[in-house]
C-alpha positions in Angstrom: 23.5 57.8 -6.3 24.5 54.8 -8.2 28.0 54.8 -6.3 26.7 55.6 -3.0 24.1 51.9 -3.3 27.1 50.0 -4.8 29.3 51.6 -1.3 26.8 50.9 0.9 26.0 47.5 -0.5 29.8 46.0 -0.4 29.8 47.8 3.5 26.7 45.6 3.8 28.2 42.4 3.0 31.3 42.9 4.8 29.5 43.6 8.0 27.6 40.2 7.5 30.8 38.4 6.8 32.4 40.2 9.8 29.6 39.9 12.4 29.4 36.0 11.6 33.3 35.8 12.0 32.6 38.0 15.0 30.3 35.0 16.4 32.2 32.3 15.9 35.6 33.7 17.3 33.9 36.3 20.0 31.0 34.5 21.7 28.6 36.8 20.8 25.1 35.5 20.8 25.1 33.0 17.7 21.1 33.1 17.5 21.0 37.1 17.4 23.6 37.5 15.0 22.7 34.8 12.4 19.1 37.0 12.3 21.5 40.1 11.7 24.0 39.0 9.2 21.2 37.2 7.1 19.4 40.3 7.2 22.5 42.4 6.1 23.6 40.2 3.5 19.6 40.3 1.6 20.0 43.9 1.9 23.3 44.6 0.4 21.4 42.6 -2.3 18.8 44.6 -2.6 21.1 47.8 -2.6 22.9 46.5 -5.4 19.2 45.7 -7.6 19.0 49.2 -6.7 21.9 50.7 -8.0 21.1 48.8 -10.8 18.1 50.3 -11.7 19.5 53.5 -11.2 21.6 53.5 -13.4 19.4 55.6 -16.1 18.3 57.8 -12.7 16.9 57.1 -9.2 13.2 58.2 -9.3 11.5 59.0 -6.0 10.8 55.2 -5.4 14.2 54.0 -5.6 15.8 56.8 -3.7 13.3 55.8 -0.8 14.3 51.8 -1.5 17.7 53.0 -1.5 17.8 54.9 1.7 15.0 52.9 3.3 17.5 49.3 2.5 20.3 51.3 3.9 18.9 52.6 7.4 17.3 49.5 8.0 20.6 47.7 8.1 21.9 50.4 10.3 18.7 50.0 12.7 18.0 46.0 12.6 21.6 44.5 12.4 23.3 47.7 14.3 20.5 46.7 17.4 21.2 43.2 16.9 24.7 43.4 17.1 24.9 45.6 20.1 22.3 43.4 22.2 24.9 40.4 21.0 28.0 41.7 22.0 26.6 44.2 25.4 23.2 42.6 26.5 22.5 45.8 26.9 18.4 45.6 25.9 18.0 49.0 24.7 19.6 48.3 21.8 16.8 46.3 20.8 14.0 49.0 20.6 16.5 49.9 17.0 15.3 46.1 15.6 11.4 47.0 14.6 12.7 50.6 13.8 14.6 49.0 10.9 12.5 45.8 10.2 9.6 48.3 9.1 12.3 50.5 7.4 13.0 47.0 5.2 9.4 46.7 4.4 9.0 50.2 3.2 12.1 49.7 1.5 10.4 46.7 -0.6 7.3 48.9 -1.2 9.1 51.4 -2.4 11.1 49.4 -5.2 7.5 47.0 -6.1 6.1 51.1 -6.4 9.3 51.9 -8.6 8.0 48.2 -11.1 4.7 49.4 -10.9 5.5 52.5 -12.3 8.7 52.1 -14.6 7.9 52.4 -18.3 9.3 50.0 -20.5 
C-alpha cells in the first residue's frame, strides 16, 4: 500500500504542476484550473501522509483515506480540467463527487488518528 500512495502522490503533484502550466500556455480557464491544481497538490501531500502513517501497516481507516483521496483527485481535478479544456458542462458533475471523496478521506484520516494506539 505504501508504494501505491507514494506513487499516487507523485503523480498528483506532477498533474498539479502540469495543469498549472497548461493554464498558462494553452489559455484554459485559469480560475477553474487554479482550484483543480491547488486541490491536487493538497491531496498529493495528504497521500504522502497516508503513506507515512501506513509504514507499519495500513488499517481500514488509512485504506479508506488513501483510496478516497486518490479517487477524489481524479474526479475533482479531472472534472474541472475537462470542463476548462473543452467547455463540456457535464464534466463538472464529477466535481462534487470528488469533493465528497476528499471529505470522506479526511474523516477516515481523523478516524485513524483517534483510534491509533501509541
